[in-house]
N, C-alpha and C positions, 0 to 999 in steps of 0.2 A: 503494499499500499504506500502510496506517496502522498503527502500532505503538505498544503501550502498555506501559509498564515498571512493575514493582515492585522495589524495592532491597532489601525486607526480608528478613530470613533466613527459610528454608522453615518454614511452619507445620506442626505435627503433626496428624494427622487419625486420631482414636483408633478410628473405626469402619471402619477400611480394609477388612478383610475383608468385612463385611457390605455395605458400599457398592459394592465393586468387583466382587463375585460370584465365580464359581468359578475365573476366571483368577487372581484374587489368591492363593486359597488354593493353587492348584496350581503357580504360577510363584514360585520365591523372589525377593526383591527384588534385583535387580542393576542399579540405575540408573546411569547415568553417575557421578552425583556422588559415588559411593561410591568408585570406584576410576580413573574417567577412561578405562576400556577398553571398558566396554559401553553400548551405546545401547539404550534401551527405548521403544518406540513403540507406539502403538495402530493397529489396521487395523480398518475397519468391517466386514469380513468375512474368512472364513478362506478357505484356498486350495482349489480343486478342480481347476484345469488349470494346469500350468506351460508349456504349449505355446503359443509366440507366435502362431500362427496361429489358435488356439482359445480363448485367454483369455476369462474371463467377466467379470472386474470390473477396475477400476483397480488395486486393491491386489495383484492377481496380476501385472499389467503392472509395477508397480513393483519386484516380486521378479524377473520374468523379464529385466528390463533391467539388473538387478545381477549375475544369474549367467550370463547369455548375452550376450556382448559385443554391443552393437548397433554398426552403422556410424558413427552419430553419436548425439548426446543431447542434449536441450535445456539450454541454458546456464542455470544457476540465476540468479535475480534477478528484475527488474521489467519486462524487455523480452523478447520472443519472439526468440531467436537459438539457435545450436547450436554444438556443439564436437565435434571427432573422439574417437572412443573407439578402434575396431577398426583404422580406416584411418589410414594415414600421410598420405594426400592424397585429396580427393574433388574433382570440379570438374564442373560442367555446361559441356559443349563447345558444345551448341547446343539447340534446344527439344526434342530427342528423344534425346541422347546424354550420358551421364554415366561419366566416367572415375574409377576408384578404383584405389588401391594400399594393401594392407593392411600393417599393421605386421608385421615380420618375425620376431617372437618371442612370438606368441600361442598357447597350447597347449590342447587339451581335455584335461579329466580322463578318468580311466578307461582311459588308454592308448590314446586316439584321436589322439594325435599333433598336429601342427601345424594351424593354420587357414590354409586357402588359398582361392584364387579360386574353386575348384571348390565349396567349401562355400558360398560366397556365391551362386554361382549356383543351387545346390541349394535354399538357404533362400529365395531371392527368388522363384524359379519354382514353388517349392511353395506359397506364397501364392497366386498366381495360377492354379494348375491347377484348372481346374473340377472335376476329379474328387476334390479334396480336399474341396471344399464348405467352405472356410473362410469364416467370417463377416465376416472381414476381407480378403477378396478384392479388395474394392473399393479398398483401399490401393494395390494394384498392377494396377487394371483397364487402364491404359494400358501394361502391360509387354508388350513384343514378344519380347525374349530377353536373358539375360546371356551375354555373350561373354567367354570366358576368353582372356587374352593371354599370360600366364604363370603362374607358381606363385603369385604375389601380387597381379597386377593384372588388370583386365578394364574392359569397357565394359557399361553398362546401357543397352539400347537400348529406346526406347518406341515405340509405334505413332503416338503424336500427343502434341502438347503437354499437359502434365499440370500445371495451376497449382498443386494443393496437395502436390506431391512434397516440398517442403523445409519445409513446416509440419506435414503431417499423416501423411506416410509414412515418410520417412527418420529424423526424429528421435522415432520411437516404436519400439515392440516390433516393427513390422514390417520394420525393418532388423536385427533380432537374427540372428546367424549360427549355425546349429546344424552339427553335424558330419554331412555327408552319409553316411558309413560307419555311424556310429552310429544315425541315423534309418532308414537301410534295413535294419540288422539289427533295429531294433525292429519295423518293419513297420507302425507305427500312430502316433497322435499320443501325446504325453506326457500323463499326468495329474498326479499329485503326486510322482512318482520322476523327477526330473531325469536325463538322460543325457547325458555329454560336456559338462559345463559349462566357461564360458571367460571368466567376467567377474572383475570386480573382488572379488567375494565368493563364496562358495559355499554352497549350502543344505547345512548341517550336521546339523539335527535339525528334524522336524515331529511335533508332538503334536497330532493333530486337535481343533480348537476350543479349545485352549489356548496354543500358541505355535509359531512358527516361528523358527528360530535360523540367521541368516546368519553365516558366519565368512570373515573376511579370505583371499583366495586367495594362498597363500604364493608361488606361482608367477607371479603377475602382476607384471610387470615395469616397469609404466608408473605414472602418478599412483595412489598407493593410496586405499583407502577410509579414512575418517577414524576408524574404530573397529576394535577386534580382532573384536568381535560386534556384531550388531545383533539384539534380541530383539523379534519382532513378535507383539503380543498381540491377537487378534480380539475386538473388543467392538463388538457392532452398535449399542447404543444410545449417543449421544455424551454424553448427561448422566450415564450410568454411568462413561464414559471422564474426564470432568472430574472425577468424584469420586475415581477412581483417581489422577488427577494430583495432585490436592490430598493424597492420602494418600502420595504420594512413590513411586508404583509405576511411574510413567511420566516419561519425559523430554519427549515430545512427542505431542501428540494433536492431532486435528481437534476442534473443538467444535461443538456445535448453534449454528445461526444465531440461534435464540431466546436463547442464553446470552451472546451478544455484549455487549449492553447492561450486563448486570451485571458480566461480567469485564473490561469496559474502564473502567467505574467503580471497581472494587476488585479490581485483578488479585491472583491468589494470590501469596504470599510467593516471591521470588526467580523470577519468572516474567516472560516477555514474552509480551504477547497481540498476535497479527497479525489484521489484516482485509485481505483481498485480493479484488479483483473476480473473480466466478465466470464461467465460459463454459456452466457446466451448465445444465440445464432440467428443470423439474419440470411435470408435465402428468397429467390424467386422460385414460386411453385407454379406448375402447370396442370390443369385439370385434364387428365387422360380420357375421361369419359366424355368431355365436350365434344361435340361433332367436328369442330375445326381443329381439334388438336388429338384426334384418336390414332392418326398416322405416327408412330414413333420417329419416322423421318422428319417430320414438321417440328416435333418437340427437341430432336437432337439439333435440327437447323438453328432453333432458337438459343441453344446451349452455345453454339459456336458463334452466334451472332453477337453475343455480349461481352463486352470487355469489363471483366470484373474489377480490374485495378481502377480503370476510371470510373466506375459506379462507385467505389468505396472512397477514392480520393474526393469525389464531387459531394458526396454525403457527409464525410467526417474531416475535410481539410486537413488530411494527413494524419489525424490523431488515432486512427485505427488501422489494424493492418488487415489484409486480404487473408480470408478463412477457406478451409479446404473441406468443410463437412459440417455435421452437426454436433461433433464432439471436440471441446475446447482443448488447446494445449495443457498437457500435465495428466490428463485422463487416458486409460487405455483406449486405444482406437483412434486417437487423434493423427490426422493425417498431413503430410507436407504437399500434397498435390491432389488435383482432381484427375479424371480420365478423360476430358474434353479440354480443348483449348480455344483461344480466340481466334477465329479463322472465318472472316466474312464470305471468302470465296468458297469455302465447303459449306457454310450456310446457304448460299445460293444454289449450289449443286444439289444440296438435300431437297431445298424446297422445289426445284425444278423435277427432281425425280417423283416427288409427292404430288405434281401437279399443283401445288399451292402457291404459285406465283400470284401476286396480288392479294396476299392474305391480309385481313383485318382482325385485330385481337382488341380485348379489353384488358387492362391492367387495374386492379383493385388495390388502393393503398390506404393506410391510416393517415389521418390528416394532421401530419407533422411536417415540419420543414426539411428534415433529414430524409425522411422518405420520399418526399416529392423530388427533392434534389437527385437521389437516386433514380426515381421513375423517370425524369426527364433524360438521362443519361441511357437508359434502357430504351426508351422511346426514339432516341436519335440512333441508337445501334441497330434497332429493328428497322428503320426507316432505311437506313443504308444497305440493307438487304432484301428491300421492297416489302417489308410487312409495316401496315398502317397499325399504329398502337395508339389507343384512346385511354388517357388516366383517368380514373374515377377515384375521387377522395371520398372517404367515409369517417363519421365520427365513430368513437370507439363503441358506442352501444350498438351501432349498425356492423361496423366492420368484424366483430368477434362472433357474428351469427352468420356471415355470408355463406359458409361452406356447410352449415348444419343441415342435416337430412330433414330435419322438422320444418325447415324454411321453405320458400318457394323460389329461391335464386341459385341453389347449388349447382344445377345443372348446367345453368348459364354462366357461371363462374368461369373464367378462361385463365388468366395470369393473375397472380397475387404476390405481392411483396409482404412477406411475413418475417415476425421476430417472435421466437419462443424464448421463455426464461428456462434455466436448468437447475438441477440439483447435482451433487458433485459424485455422479456415477453415470457412466454412458448409457446404462439401460434406461434412464429417466429422457435421454434424447431420442432413443431408437423406439420407445414404446408407442409413440403418437403416431408412427407411420405403419403401424401393423394392419392387416387386414380388418381386425375388430374395430378400429379407429375410423373407417371410411364414413364420411357423413358426421363423424364427432371432431376430431382434431385433424384427420388425414383428408385434407381437402383436394389434394392432387389425385386422391381415389386411386393410389399406388397399391397393388394388390399382388403380393409375392409370398407363396408360401415358403419358399426358401428363406426370404428374409425372416419370416414369421419363426421358422425352426432355428435360425441362428439366434434371434432375440431370445428364445426359451434356453438355448444353451448358454447365453452369457448370464443369465440370472443364477446359474448353478454353478458355473465354472469360477473358481476362486484363484486359479494360476493367471498372474498379470500378463505373461506374454501370450498365453492361448486367448485371453479376452481380447487382448490388442488385436490379434488375427481375426477374431471373430468380429468385432466392430468394424474393423477396416473393410472387410468382405461385404458387410451390410451396406456400408456407404457406396462401396462400388456397384452394388445392385441398385441403388437409388440413382446413380450416375447413368447406368446403362438404360434404365426406364425413361431417361430423357425428362422426366417431370421435374428436375431441380437444377437450379444455378445457386451454388453457395457463394455468398459474399464475405462475411465477416462474423467474429465473435465480438466485436465492439470492445471497449473499455467501459467502465462505469464511473461517471463523474458525479459528484455531489458537493453542495456547499451548505454550510450550517452557521448559525451564529456561534462565535466563541463563548458563549454563556450556556451552551448545552453540550452533552455529551451523547451523540447518535449511538442507539444500539442497532449494530449492522452485522450481517454475515459476512463471511470473507469476500464474497463477490458484490457487496453492497447493497444487496436487498434488506429491507427494514425489519426489525424486531421492535414492534411498537411498544412493548411493555419493558423493553430494555433502555429506551430513551431516559436521560437523566440530567438534572440541572448540573452543570459544571462547578 
């Protein structure tokens, strides 16, 4: 992690309302520096689902793990480790057995009583239940059952060894414990109205597209959250959030990657600028089931038409390196190349072979400045080989449902520029492109039985060299499908007041309950 300080007093920003947009006008300024009790931070999207098994984005996961106590949570800092939250103890007894004992004084709100081992059994088995169709079922794909021993303790039985258990399952929202009685009464997944909260914070207020307020749980008897309230402001564009920070309306925000060189050179007054390694990945996807893209030669032509270096440079101004897959450096399966190259002549040749001269396509993107800059280079690259590309910008609420099978657009989806967050195990990158994820998160509709088999092998293989071979082969299959053009893993930039200590995972993602006053 790299840190850049500025010790000068806070700079005023007269154009606050104009720069910060509607959120600034609607939300009174209540940043930490005024009274030390309220933390105000930016999220890149508003909430839509607060059900751990159906969350749509990282910001939702941040809130979920603050209001529904997980068994364990990542330890803040620069190394991947975990610490207990809802459990008093948890231990892996052998490859397929984990013993746990809950703390004896965690309660649910709304009159739902004490948290018990029955609630743990319900919550974990609910994730894995095929009837639930949770997009995160893979987190518990190795689950056999949860055995309740007594009121507070039990055993998690696995069907087989599951290597990612302690990196991408237990220390995530996949271990959040819901009230069995409350969820059975609800009879469905939760959306934006949480039932029977249990965490260090409680959802106190939500104003759609304006703010979410978390308030410290008065009944939480363990390590408390660092602030009386956390105000979360959804701002999709990071450049807008940076201006809001400089205006004094935010105590913490992720920055755009492209802004990092400027912010490091001249940090705003009274701020700390952070740069952390990213596990995320950014890519161009192609829907192979769309009529215009069904011929693999057309998809391969688009791969060869795009200058990946130019795309990354345009979007990030040299602050991010070109990546070669979905698995970040440092993890098994990270690659130093792809199996296609920038070759416009080859692209034209393939389009001619497929009879696709004069092809027109659409490219859906999230409405952010970096995404638009990347899309415009892609558009120019495609034009150079005779393909017309229309860029379609979407707000976050629309974008994250474009490829969903429940919607009415997924078959019309053609090209899409996406970014997925990651956990520190390669299986958490590969799982989203399995056949089961078609119409869920696999919007390219990539369908490979070999890829699925390799994914399953990777979950039980503990030899690092063998895992490396497995995951590299999986990414080669993605290349061969023609459905993917990989761009970058980015870096993570953040900026915060020097009056707070942000609670962050090693990759810069937020742990809301771990934010504290300096």
